[in-house]
A tleap script that builds the chain and sets N, CA, C and O, in Angstrom:
source leaprc.protein.ff14SB
mol = sequence {
  NMET ALA PRO ASN ALA GLN THR ARG TRP ASP
  ASP LEU ARG ASP TYR ALA GLU ARG LEU PHE
  LEU SER LYS ASP ALA VAL GLY GLY ALA ILE
  GLY VAL VAL ALA ASP GLY GLU THR SER SER
  ALA GLY PHE GLY VAL THR ASN ALA GLU HIE
  PRO LEU ASP VAL THR THR ASP THR LEU PHE
  GLN ILE GLY SER ILE THR LYS THR ILE THR
  ALA THR VAL MET MET ARG LEU VAL GLU GLN
  GLY LYS CLEU
}
set mol.1.N position { -7.504 3.103 12.168 }
set mol.1.CA position { -9.058 3.312 11.881 }
set mol.1.C position { -10.271 3.014 13.252 }
set mol.1.O position { -10.065 2.141 14.095 }
set mol.2.N position { -11.039 3.567 13.257 }
set mol.2.CA position { -12.064 3.613 15.048 }
set mol.2.C position { -13.038 2.294 15.093 }
set mol.2.O position { -13.519 1.459 14.327 }
set mol.3.N position { -13.027 2.511 15.957 }
set mol.3.CA position { -13.892 0.934 16.369 }
set mol.3.C position { -15.327 0.650 15.432 }
set mol.3.O position { -15.602 -0.277 14.671 }
set mol.4.N position { -15.853 1.477 15.707 }
set mol.4.CA position { -17.691 1.010 15.044 }
set mol.4.C position { -16.621 0.738 13.177 }
set mol.4.O position { -16.851 -0.337 12.622 }
set mol.5.N position { -15.622 1.702 12.462 }
set mol.5.CA position { -15.185 1.876 11.336 }
set mol.5.C position { -14.457 0.065 11.261 }
set mol.5.O position { -14.419 -0.818 10.404 }
set mol.6.N position { -14.114 0.177 12.270 }
set mol.6.CA position { -13.670 -1.519 11.566 }
set mol.6.C position { -13.514 -2.444 12.212 }
set mol.6.O position { -12.572 -3.207 12.427 }
set mol.7.N position { -15.010 -2.310 12.698 }
set mol.7.CA position { -16.538 -4.097 12.426 }
set mol.7.C position { -16.942 -3.769 11.497 }
set mol.7.O position { -17.366 -4.717 10.837 }
set mol.8.N position { -17.109 -2.335 10.792 }
set mol.8.CA position { -17.616 -2.126 9.488 }
set mol.8.C position { -17.373 -3.593 8.276 }
set mol.8.O position { -17.862 -4.535 7.652 }
set mol.9.N position { -15.844 -2.535 8.742 }
set mol.9.CA position { -15.273 -3.305 7.105 }
set mol.9.C position { -14.572 -4.987 7.475 }
set mol.9.O position { -14.264 -5.667 6.496 }
set mol.10.N position { -14.343 -5.604 8.950 }
set mol.10.CA position { -14.590 -6.677 9.555 }
set mol.10.C position { -15.665 -7.311 8.625 }
set mol.10.O position { -15.418 -8.430 8.175 }
set mol.11.N position { -16.887 -6.675 8.280 }
set mol.11.CA position { -17.684 -7.530 8.088 }
set mol.11.C position { -18.077 -6.952 6.889 }
set mol.11.O position { -18.869 -7.661 6.269 }
set mol.12.N position { -17.817 -5.999 6.405 }
set mol.12.CA position { -17.958 -6.864 5.237 }
set mol.12.C position { -16.007 -7.292 3.994 }
set mol.12.O position { -15.630 -7.313 2.822 }
set mol.13.N position { -15.627 -7.459 5.012 }
set mol.13.CA position { -14.946 -8.844 4.152 }
set mol.13.C position { -15.142 -9.746 4.602 }
set mol.13.O position { -15.631 -10.408 3.687 }
set mol.14.N position { -15.113 -10.473 5.640 }
set mol.14.CA position { -16.162 -11.653 5.709 }
set mol.14.C position { -17.734 -11.719 4.441 }
set mol.14.O position { -18.051 -12.748 3.845 }
set mol.15.N position { -18.562 -10.209 4.289 }
set mol.15.CA position { -19.083 -10.817 3.302 }
set mol.15.C position { -18.351 -10.971 2.005 }
set mol.15.O position { -18.543 -12.018 1.387 }
set mol.16.N position { -17.690 -10.243 1.600 }
set mol.16.CA position { -16.859 -10.743 0.659 }
set mol.16.C position { -16.681 -12.444 0.172 }
set mol.16.O position { -17.053 -13.236 -0.694 }
set mol.17.N position { -15.863 -12.352 1.360 }
set mol.17.CA position { -15.544 -14.054 1.377 }
set mol.17.C position { -16.336 -14.904 0.831 }
set mol.17.O position { -16.262 -15.753 -0.058 }
set mol.18.N position { -17.523 -14.293 1.919 }
set mol.18.CA position { -18.292 -15.301 1.090 }
set mol.18.C position { -18.513 -15.430 -0.044 }
set mol.18.O position { -18.413 -16.460 -0.711 }
set mol.19.N position { -18.883 -14.242 -0.420 }
set mol.19.CA position { -19.689 -14.609 -1.751 }
set mol.19.C position { -18.640 -14.815 -2.902 }
set mol.19.O position { -19.052 -15.177 -4.004 }
set mol.20.N position { -17.382 -14.613 -2.705 }
set mol.20.CA position { -16.101 -15.502 -3.952 }
set mol.20.C position { -16.449 -15.960 -3.315 }
set mol.20.O position { -17.284 -15.193 -2.836 }
set mol.21.N position { -16.482 -16.967 -2.715 }
set mol.21.CA position { -16.849 -18.681 -2.243 }
set mol.21.C position { -18.433 -19.345 -2.783 }
set mol.21.O position { -18.816 -20.412 -3.261 }
set mol.22.N position { -18.985 -18.193 -2.441 }
set mol.22.CA position { -20.415 -19.276 -3.054 }
set mol.22.C position { -20.574 -18.529 -4.308 }
set mol.22.O position { -21.703 -18.155 -4.629 }
set mol.23.N position { -19.146 -18.172 -5.350 }
set mol.23.CA position { -19.525 -17.958 -6.791 }
set mol.23.C position { -18.895 -18.645 -7.670 }
set mol.23.O position { -18.847 -18.607 -8.900 }
set mol.24.N position { -18.108 -19.694 -6.360 }
set mol.24.CA position { -16.870 -20.963 -7.489 }
set mol.24.C position { -16.344 -20.536 -8.099 }
set mol.24.O position { -16.217 -21.047 -9.211 }
set mol.25.N position { -15.364 -18.720 -7.632 }
set mol.25.CA position { -14.441 -17.678 -7.395 }
set mol.25.C position { -13.516 -18.784 -7.055 }
set mol.25.O position { -13.618 -19.530 -6.081 }
set mol.26.N position { -12.385 -18.809 -8.188 }
set mol.26.CA position { -11.260 -18.829 -7.459 }
set mol.26.C position { -10.354 -17.790 -6.538 }
set mol.26.O position { -9.531 -18.347 -5.811 }
set mol.27.N position { -10.405 -16.449 -6.489 }
set mol.27.CA position { -10.429 -15.502 -5.911 }
set mol.27.C position { -10.436 -14.113 -6.610 }
set mol.27.O position { -10.747 -13.723 -7.735 }
set mol.28.N position { -9.958 -13.524 -5.467 }
set mol.28.CA position { -10.882 -11.716 -5.628 }
set mol.28.C position { -10.133 -10.899 -4.734 }
set mol.28.O position { -9.307 -11.438 -3.997 }
set mol.29.N position { -10.360 -9.370 -4.695 }
set mol.29.CA position { -9.854 -8.756 -4.362 }
set mol.29.C position { -11.361 -7.461 -3.062 }
set mol.29.O position { -12.589 -7.547 -3.096 }
set mol.30.N position { -10.845 -6.886 -2.531 }
set mol.30.CA position { -11.913 -5.784 -2.011 }
set mol.30.C position { -10.632 -5.041 -1.583 }
set mol.30.O position { -9.440 -5.253 -1.361 }
set mol.31.N position { -11.783 -3.791 -1.594 }
set mol.31.CA position { -10.467 -1.662 -1.434 }
set mol.31.C position { -11.508 -0.912 -0.787 }
set mol.31.O position { -12.231 -0.510 -1.699 }
set mol.32.N position { -11.901 -0.565 0.180 }
set mol.32.CA position { -11.864 0.911 0.783 }
set mol.32.C position { -11.412 2.278 0.702 }
set mol.32.O position { -10.181 2.279 0.656 }
set mol.33.N position { -11.766 3.132 0.676 }
set mol.33.CA position { -11.044 3.958 0.841 }
set mol.33.C position { -12.405 4.885 1.633 }
set mol.33.O position { -13.543 5.037 1.190 }
set mol.34.N position { -12.113 5.147 2.284 }
set mol.34.CA position { -13.253 5.757 3.302 }
set mol.34.C position { -12.231 6.839 5.072 }
set mol.34.O position { -11.571 6.503 6.055 }
set mol.35.N position { -12.964 8.670 4.206 }
set mol.35.CA position { -11.996 9.143 5.675 }
set mol.35.C position { -10.394 9.366 5.495 }
set mol.35.O position { -9.644 10.028 6.213 }
set mol.36.N position { -10.105 8.648 4.373 }
set mol.36.CA position { -8.717 8.977 4.328 }
set mol.36.C position { -7.760 7.752 4.208 }
set mol.36.O position { -6.712 7.883 3.577 }
set mol.37.N position { -8.081 6.584 4.784 }
set mol.37.CA position { -7.893 5.716 5.578 }
set mol.37.C position { -8.021 4.588 4.374 }
set mol.37.O position { -8.765 5.053 3.511 }
set mol.38.N position { -7.624 3.464 4.070 }
set mol.38.CA position { -7.038 2.025 3.271 }
set mol.38.C position { -7.280 1.311 3.912 }
set mol.38.O position { -6.935 1.204 5.089 }
set mol.39.N position { -8.122 0.453 3.119 }
set mol.39.CA position { -8.017 -0.860 3.910 }
set mol.39.C position { -9.168 -2.161 2.591 }
set mol.39.O position { -10.321 -2.227 2.164 }
set mol.40.N position { -7.737 -3.000 2.457 }
set mol.40.CA position { -8.018 -4.095 1.333 }
set mol.40.C position { -7.993 -5.330 2.537 }
set mol.40.O position { -7.904 -5.481 3.756 }
set mol.41.N position { -8.159 -6.193 1.083 }
set mol.41.CA position { -8.225 -8.279 1.261 }
set mol.41.C position { -8.313 -8.740 0.185 }
set mol.41.O position { -8.902 -8.462 -0.859 }
set mol.42.N position { -7.593 -9.563 0.574 }
set mol.42.CA position { -7.601 -10.552 -0.586 }
set mol.42.C position { -8.272 -11.813 -0.027 }
set mol.42.O position { -8.582 -11.925 1.159 }
set mol.43.N position { -8.533 -13.034 -1.236 }
set mol.43.CA position { -9.269 -14.162 -0.659 }
set mol.43.C position { -8.999 -15.155 -1.961 }
set mol.43.O position { -8.968 -14.833 -3.149 }
set mol.44.N position { -8.803 -16.529 -1.335 }
set mol.44.CA position { -8.201 -17.364 -2.580 }
set mol.44.C position { -6.806 -17.675 -3.661 }
set mol.44.O position { -5.639 -17.482 -3.323 }
set mol.45.N position { -7.125 -18.050 -4.634 }
set mol.45.CA position { -6.167 -17.570 -5.411 }
set mol.45.C position { -5.839 -17.414 -7.008 }
set mol.45.O position { -6.592 -17.680 -7.944 }
set mol.46.N position { -4.526 -16.917 -7.055 }
set mol.46.CA position { -5.399 -15.701 -8.879 }
set mol.46.C position { -5.501 -16.860 -9.584 }
set mol.46.O position { -5.862 -16.817 -10.760 }
set mol.47.N position { -5.233 -17.912 -9.038 }
set mol.47.CA position { -5.889 -19.090 -10.991 }
set mol.47.C position { -6.306 -20.167 -10.510 }
set mol.47.O position { -6.326 -19.892 -9.310 }
set mol.48.N position { -6.718 -21.395 -10.619 }
set mol.48.CA position { -6.781 -22.523 -11.121 }
set mol.48.C position { -5.788 -23.880 -11.190 }
set mol.48.O position { -5.556 -24.986 -10.701 }
set mol.49.N position { -5.370 -22.832 -12.254 }
set mol.49.CA position { -4.170 -23.614 -13.021 }
set mol.49.C position { -2.887 -23.506 -12.694 }
set mol.49.O position { -2.196 -24.408 -13.166 }
set mol.50.N position { -2.432 -22.867 -12.173 }
set mol.50.CA position { -1.183 -22.185 -11.037 }
set mol.50.C position { -1.797 -21.301 -9.690 }
set mol.50.O position { -1.922 -20.153 -10.115 }
set mol.51.N position { -2.036 -21.324 -8.903 }
set mol.51.CA position { -2.593 -20.970 -7.850 }
set mol.51.C position { -1.643 -20.258 -6.887 }
set mol.51.O position { -0.925 -20.838 -6.073 }
set mol.52.N position { -1.708 -19.122 -7.043 }
set mol.52.CA position { -0.779 -17.883 -5.751 }
set mol.52.C position { -2.023 -17.223 -4.649 }
set mol.52.O position { -3.098 -16.657 -4.845 }
set mol.53.N position { -1.356 -17.570 -3.579 }
set mol.53.CA position { -3.103 -16.532 -3.021 }
set mol.53.C position { -3.152 -14.961 -3.297 }
set mol.53.O position { -2.509 -14.255 -4.072 }
set mol.54.N position { -3.652 -14.822 -2.836 }
set mol.54.CA position { -4.227 -13.287 -4.109 }
set mol.54.C position { -3.766 -12.589 -2.702 }
set mol.54.O position { -3.714 -13.185 -1.627 }
set mol.55.N position { -3.520 -11.551 -2.861 }
set mol.55.CA position { -3.109 -10.628 -1.720 }
set mol.55.C position { -3.828 -9.444 -2.680 }
set mol.55.O position { -4.607 -9.444 -3.633 }
set mol.56.N position { -2.857 -8.067 -1.588 }
set mol.56.CA position { -3.294 -7.011 -1.545 }
set mol.56.C position { -2.105 -6.604 -2.690 }
set mol.56.O position { -2.308 -5.403 -2.866 }
set mol.57.N position { -1.114 -6.953 -3.444 }
set mol.57.CA position { -0.690 -6.215 -3.550 }
set mol.57.C position { -1.025 -7.293 -4.763 }
set mol.57.O position { 0.192 -7.462 -4.844 }
set mol.58.N position { -1.488 -8.069 -5.655 }
set mol.58.CA position { -1.981 -8.784 -6.353 }
set mol.58.C position { -2.189 -7.989 -7.053 }
set mol.58.O position { -2.019 -6.914 -6.477 }
set mol.59.N position { -2.738 -7.751 -8.907 }
set mol.59.CA position { -2.581 -7.087 -9.845 }
set mol.59.C position { -3.541 -7.849 -10.892 }
set mol.59.O position { -2.994 -8.889 -11.260 }
set mol.60.N position { -4.675 -7.674 -11.424 }
set mol.60.CA position { -5.582 -8.369 -11.859 }
set mol.60.C position { -5.847 -7.727 -13.361 }
set mol.60.O position { -5.944 -6.507 -13.494 }
set mol.61.N position { -5.907 -8.217 -13.967 }
set mol.61.CA position { -6.295 -7.818 -15.543 }
set mol.61.C position { -7.771 -7.209 -15.469 }
set mol.61.O position { -8.586 -8.058 -15.107 }
set mol.62.N position { -8.285 -6.018 -15.707 }
set mol.62.CA position { -9.277 -5.900 -15.739 }
set mol.62.C position { -10.103 -5.055 -17.271 }
set mol.62.O position { -10.823 -4.069 -17.427 }
set mol.63.N position { -9.472 -6.143 -18.200 }
set mol.63.CA position { -10.442 -5.295 -19.944 }
set mol.63.C position { -10.870 -5.105 -19.700 }
set mol.63.O position { -10.961 -5.358 -18.499 }
set mol.64.N position { -11.997 -4.268 -20.373 }
set mol.64.CA position { -12.363 -3.963 -21.090 }
set mol.64.C position { -13.121 -2.842 -19.729 }
set mol.64.O position { -13.353 -1.667 -20.014 }
set mol.65.N position { -13.370 -3.271 -18.610 }
set mol.65.CA position { -14.536 -2.181 -17.759 }
set mol.65.C position { -14.195 -0.655 -17.488 }
set mol.65.O position { -14.977 0.295 -17.478 }
set mol.66.N position { -12.653 -0.668 -17.241 }
set mol.66.CA position { -12.279 0.587 -17.634 }
set mol.66.C position { -13.557 1.771 -18.270 }
set mol.66.O position { -13.959 2.848 -17.831 }
set mol.67.N position { -13.864 1.075 -19.312 }
set mol.67.CA position { -14.564 2.634 -20.525 }
set mol.67.C position { -15.748 2.459 -19.682 }
set mol.67.O position { -16.363 3.512 -19.847 }
set mol.68.N position { -16.697 1.425 -18.536 }
set mol.68.CA position { -17.610 1.684 -17.437 }
set mol.68.C position { -17.077 2.352 -16.544 }
set mol.68.O position { -17.915 2.319 -15.643 }
set mol.69.N position { -16.445 2.792 -16.284 }
set mol.69.CA position { -15.400 3.010 -14.922 }
set mol.69.C position { -15.140 4.685 -15.298 }
set mol.69.O position { -15.290 5.720 -14.649 }
set mol.70.N position { -14.666 4.377 -16.713 }
set mol.70.CA position { -14.867 6.140 -17.360 }
set mol.70.C position { -15.335 7.236 -17.117 }
set mol.70.O position { -15.076 8.307 -16.568 }
set mol.71.N position { -16.351 6.528 -17.847 }
set mol.71.CA position { -18.623 7.111 -17.981 }
set mol.71.C position { -18.711 7.382 -16.833 }
set mol.71.O position { -18.483 8.588 -16.739 }
set mol.72.N position { -19.065 6.642 -15.159 }
set mol.72.CA position { -19.428 6.739 -14.734 }
set mol.72.C position { -18.446 7.784 -13.444 }
set mol.72.O position { -18.886 8.531 -12.570 }
set mol.73.N position { -17.437 7.538 -13.696 }
set mol.73.CA position { -16.718 9.242 -13.430 }
set mol.73.C position { -17.379 10.233 -14.476 }
set mol.73.O position { -17.372 11.302 -13.867 }
set mol.74.N position { -17.630 10.333 -15.027 }
set mol.74.CA position { -17.821 11.571 -16.625 }
set mol.74.C position { -19.130 12.310 -15.495 }
set mol.74.O position { -19.062 13.234 -14.684 }
set mol.75.N position { -20.160 11.489 -15.873 }
set mol.75.CA position { -21.975 11.627 -15.504 }
set mol.75.C position { -21.802 12.394 -14.019 }
set mol.75.O position { -22.288 13.440 -13.589 }
set mol.76.N position { -20.787 11.291 -13.362 }
set mol.76.CA position { -20.763 11.663 -12.161 }
set mol.76.C position { -20.880 13.272 -10.936 }
set mol.76.O position { -21.339 13.639 -9.854 }
set mol.77.N position { -19.853 13.863 -12.466 }
set mol.77.CA position { -18.633 14.971 -12.235 }
set mol.77.C position { -19.679 16.008 -12.912 }
set mol.77.O position { -19.856 17.164 -12.528 }
set mol.78.N position { -20.424 15.289 -14.139 }
set mol.78.CA position { -21.586 16.190 -14.844 }
set mol.78.C position { -23.031 16.597 -13.465 }
set mol.78.O position { -23.640 17.597 -13.085 }
set mol.79.N position { -23.008 15.523 -13.229 }
set mol.79.CA position { -23.972 15.995 -12.418 }
set mol.79.C position { -23.025 16.897 -11.044 }
set mol.79.O position { -23.599 17.668 -10.275 }
set mol.80.N position { -22.280 16.747 -11.011 }
set mol.80.CA position { -21.785 17.983 -9.832 }
set mol.80.C position { -21.698 19.436 -10.325 }
set mol.80.O position { -21.640 20.304 -9.454 }
set mol.81.N position { -21.684 19.772 -11.494 }
set mol.81.CA position { -21.491 20.531 -12.795 }
set mol.81.C position { -20.272 20.666 -12.275 }
set mol.81.O position { -20.373 21.302 -11.226 }
set mol.82.N position { -18.787 20.271 -12.584 }
set mol.82.CA position { -17.907 19.826 -12.311 }
set mol.82.C position { -16.696 20.068 -14.357 }
set mol.82.O position { -15.642 20.530 -14.793 }
set mol.83.N position { -17.934 19.350 -14.787 }
set mol.83.CA position { -17.936 19.080 -16.481 }
set mol.83.C position { -19.012 19.204 -17.219 }
set mol.83.O position { -18.956 18.997 -18.431 }
savepdb mol mol.pdb
quit
């Protein structure tokens, strides 16, 4: 990763961790794909009752948010004339 990109990732990761903690979230994860490179980080624990560290391999249930993601992707493809 280029030095400037590494600094930007470090800043984003630090911001996300502060945000998670300020919102009383027990844990979460972020990931970014840019210029063919993937960066990811986990914060906190999986749940309060049975805490396990959140890592980059932690799986989360995402519920019905996939509908929103699918609709957004489809609209972007329509805007680009690809669909």
